[in-house]
N, C-alpha and C positions, 0 to 999 in steps of 0.2 A: 812466144806463140800461144802458150796456154792462157795468157791474160786475155787475148782476143776471144778465145772460146768461152772463157769464164764470163767475160763482159756480156757477150751475147746471151749467155744463159741467165745471168742475174736480171737483165733487163726484162726478161720474159715473166719471171715469177716474183720479183721483189719490187713492189710498187714504188716508183720514184727513183729507183737505182739507175745510174747512168754508166756504170762500168766498174772495173776493179783496179786496184793498184797493189804493188808490193808482193806479187806472187812469188813465193819461195818454197822450194821442196824441203820438207823436214826429214823425210825418210823415203826410202824406195827399196822394197824387197824384190823377190823374184816375180811377184805377181801383183803387189799392192803398193800404192804410193800415198803419202800424206803431204798436202800443200797448205800453207798459211797464206792468207791474203785479206785485203780490206775491200769491202763493197763501198763504192762512192755513192753517197746519198745526201740529199739536201739537209736532212736532220743531223748529219754528221756521219763519219765512217762507221761501218759495221764490221767488227772483226769476225772472220769466218775461217773454217777449216774444210778442206776437201779431202775425202777418203775415197780412193778409186782404184779399180783395176783398169789400166789403160786398154784401149781398143786393141783387140787381137790376142789378148792373154786368155788362157784357158780358165777352167773352173777352179775354185778354191780347193785347198787340200781337204781330204776327207774329214778331218776333225774340225774344220772350220765351218761356222754357221753360214757364212756368205754375207756379202755386204748388204743385200736387201734385208736379210734377217737382222743384221746389226742395227740398221737404221730403225726398223720397227721396234726392236727391243729398247733402244735408247729413247725413242719418243714415248714409248709406253712407260718407261721408268721416269722420264721427265714429268709426264702428266700425273704420275702417282706420287710425286714429291721425292723420289729417290734422286740424289744429286747426279745429274747427267746433262750433257750438252743438249740444247734444243735442236732437233733436226729441222732445217729450214727447207730442204729440197732434196728429192731423190732424182738422180740423173735419168734422162730418157735417151733412147737410141739416137734421136735426131740432133742431139747436142754435140755429138762427136767428141765426147769426153771419156768414153768408156762406161763402165758400170760403177756405181757408188752413190755417194750422197754428200751434201754440204750441210755442215752444222755450225751453229753460232759458237764463236771462240770463247772459252772460259779462261780468264786470266788466272795465273797461279804457277806453282812449281811442281814438276814431276820428278826432278832429279833427287834421288833418295838421300844422297850424302849432304845436299844442301838442306833438305827438310830436317834431317837428324842433327845438324850441327849449327846452322845459321841462326843468329839472334832473332831474325824476323819471325821465326816459327817457334820461339821459346815458349810463348804463352799457350800455343795450341798443342804442343807435344804431349803434355801430361793428360790431355783429354782425348787424344786421337784413338787409342785402343777401344775405349768405351764407345766413342762416336762411330767407329768402324763397325762395331757389333750392331748398332742401331741401323746403320746403312744396309748391312747384310740382311737384317730381319725384314726391312722394307722390300729389298730385292726379292727375297724368297716368298714374299706375299703376293707378288704380281700374279694376276689371274691367268690360269693356264688356258682358259678358253679364248684369250686374246693374244696368245703367243704365236709366233710363226712356227712352221714345222721345224723341229729340232731333233737331233740324234738323241738316243737314250742309251745309257750304259750302266750296268750294275757293277758293284765292286768286283764280283767274280770275273766279269768280262774284261774289266780294266786290268786286273792282274794278268790274265792270259795275253792281252794285247801288249802290255809293257814287257812281259817275258819274251814275246816274239820279237819285239823291237830290240831288246837286249841281245838275244841270241844272234840276230842278224848282224850285229857289230863284229862278231867273232873276236871279242876282246874280253876274255874271262876275268872276272873280278870277284874274289871270294866274298867280299862284303855285300855285293849285289845279290849273290846266291843266297846268302844268309837272310837278306831283306825279303827276297821272294818267298823263301820258306816261311818266314815270320808272317808275311801277308796271307799266305794260303792258310796257315794255322789259325790266324786271327780274323779271317774273313767274316764280317758281321752279318752277311746275308742281305737280303733285300731291305731297303729302308721302309719304315712304317709309312713315311710320307715321301712323295716325289714332288720336287719343285723345280723351278728354273734355277740352274746353277751357272754362275758367271763363268767359271772355268779358269780365270786368270786374275783373280782379285788379290792384289798384292801391292806393296810399296813399289812405286815405279809406274803403276797403272792408275794412280789416283792423282788428281790435281788438288794440291793443298795450298791454302792461303793462311794468312795470319789468324783467320777465324775457324780454320779446320778444313774438313773435306768439302771441296766445291764440286767435284765431278768424278764419276767413275768412267774410265776409258777402256778401250780394247775389249769389246764384247765378242770377238771373233770365235772364241772357244766355248761360247754359251751352249748349254745342253740341258736335258732333263735328267735329274738324278737325286742323289742324297744331298740335302742342303748342308750337312756337316762337312762335305768336301771343301766348300769355300772357306770354312773356318779352319780346317786343317792346312789348306794351301797358304793362307796368309801368315801362318806360323812357321813355315819352312825357313830354316836358318839362313838360306841364301838371300832372303829378302830383308835381313836385319842389318846388313852392311856394317858388320863389326860390333853392333850392339847386341851381343849374343845373350845377355841376361834379360833382354826385353823381347820375348818371343813374337809379339805381334808387330811385325815390320820394323823392329827396333824402337817402337814407340812405347810399348807397355806390356802388361802381363795378360796371360790367358784369362785370369780371374776378371780383369777389367773388360776384356772382349766378351766373355760370357755374360757378364752383368749387363752390358749394353744390349746384347741380343735378347736377353730375357726381359729386360725392362721394356722392350718394344713388343712384348707379348708372345715370344716364341721360346721353345725349350731347347736346351743344349744337351747332347749326349756326349760327355767327355771321352768315353771309350771309342766312339766312332770318330771323333775329332782326332784322337791319337792315331787311329788306323789311317786316316786320310793324310795326316802329317807325314807318316812313314811313307805312304804311297807317293805323296807329292815330292818328298826328298829323293826317292828312287827315280821318279819320273824325270826330275830335273837332271839327275845324274846321267840317265840314259840319253836325254836330249844333248847334254854336253858331250857325251861319247859320240853321238851322231855328228856333232859339229867337228870333232877331231877327225872322224873318219872322212868327212867331206874335205877337210883341209888336206889330209894326206893323199886322198885318191882323186879329188876333183881338179878341174882346171883352175879354180879360184883359190889360191893359197893365201887368203887374206889373214892379216894379223888378228882381226877381230875373231875369226873362227878359231884360231889357235888359242887365243886367250880364254874364250868360252870353253873350248874343249878341255883345257887343263883343269877347269873347275870340277871335273868329274871326281878328282881325288878329294876335293873338299867335301863332296856329298858322302863319300865313304866315311869320313870322320863323323859327319853329322848323323849318319845312320847308326854307327857304333854307339854314339851318345844316346840316341833314342831307344836302341834295343838293349842297352846294358841294364841288368837288374837294378832295381832301386837300391841305392846305397852303395852300388858298385862303381 
């Protein structure tokens, strides 16, 4: 059914297009779906991706930027030379496809374990940490006067918000209590500079090819804030997939990440990066706890939720490593 709707859509805005083939759902959450398909064209098929909230679904969660903002951010990044898919079309109400956008498909790999282990990516892996630093520098330079309306949160507000989320779980964890106290004691205060923050920049949300980073995906948590947040989040141990001695996504070192960022003309504040790495580790732990709560109490007792929920214990170990005195 969706192929018919997509065919009618592409014929309106893609000159020469006659329809679509091979539509297949890649993912589908509570309110958003991702579809892969090919646009049939006289010059050859055009690979495309649909990101949408189907008709009848409500607004995005409060932390989400929304699909319209995502499309605007991705196109702005693409035009600025930041690796990002090209947005080809933003859906309109009369297309009967819901809200969302269609982007050109970027070929490559997103599965972290393949990127970290397969021979195909062996030549790219030693350069990825530095390359990621340069990509983040470009992202943080995107002009604010061209950005869509985005939420803004300070470090202090984020601490309060995550503590509230943690308390709501009614699942006491001494290590989380310790992390919250550490974060309050080390709150760096307002950032000297406020920039666009991707919000979920990590291994798994990057398309990687044999030549390195090809595209940054999943801009739904984009907001305005401290640019060091992105550098801290990409170093969270959960995104290393077993390569714990390589803090940047299992690819490389913080030194390489910082060098790539500064080579692109921006400054790193390592102490703020450390703060956001602790914050990010706690954030993921609380999110895992939320998954476990929904598994226990909700109608959907999916194995995926249980598997993610159990990872809360892994974040406790990660937090203890981060908060232990040097040399301890």
